[in-house]
N, C-alpha and C positions, 0 to 999 in steps of 0.2 A: 820533828814525829818518828820513833820507831817503829820498823814493820817487820815483821818477820814471812822471807818468800819461800815457798812451795817451787820447786821442778813446774807447775801446770803453768805457774804464773809466767818463769821465766819463760819458757818455752813459747809463752801467747806473746808476750814482748819482744822475741825474736822473730815470729812468723809477723807479728804486724807490727811495724818498722811505724806507722806513722799514729798509735793506739794510744788512750790515752796512759795506759800503765806504763807504757814507756816513757812519757810527761812526767807525769808522778814520779818514779823512779830519779829522773836526772833532775828533779826539782832540788833545791838547797834547805826544803822543809824535810826530806825524808832521807832517814839513816836505816838503811835495807840491811837484813842480816839474814843468812842461810848456813844453815850446816854444809860440811864439806862432800856430803854424798850428790850434793845436788848439780855437780859440775861431772858425776860419771853418768848421772840418770840423763840430762842432755848429751853426753858421749854414746849414750844408748840409743836415742832416738835422734841423732844427729841427721841420717838422709830423710829423714820424715819431716823434721824440722826443715832440711834445707827444701824440699820437695815442697812442700806448702808455703813458704816464702816467696816472695817477689827478687831476693838478691842473689848474687853469683855466691858462688863458694869462695872466694877473697870477702866478696863485702859480707856475708854473714860471720866470717871467723873476725873481720877488724870488729863488727858489732858484737857477738861478745867478748870480743877483749875487751870494747869500754864497758860493755854491761860490768863484768867479772870487776872491774874497778870502781865500782859504783856501790858494792854488795860484800859486804863484811864477810867472809866466811870464818865462819868455826866447825869446832874439830865435835862429831856428830855426840860424845859424850856428853859435854860442855852446852851443846844445843837441848839435847836431853834433858838435864838439870835443870835449866832454866826456862824448859818450856810450861811447866805449869803457871810462874811466876807470869810469864807473857799473858796465860789466860785468863787470869784474874785483872788485869789489866782492863 
């Protein structure tokens, strides 16, 4: 299943280490896509994410690194050009 992930979902996954969204992201059934701006959004909210998570800074960075490997990051213009197609599914 192909899914498009926005910043809210990624931030939720980072904060809730044991959440169902994280399990879904790491399942072999999901192929996640996200615009490259997502990484900037996470950076903007990093302190808030860290404060709300139960992880140390190092653990949070490691978690984010693992999540980034699961997500296909695409340029924003490519993301936008395919967005209408995704909405039709």
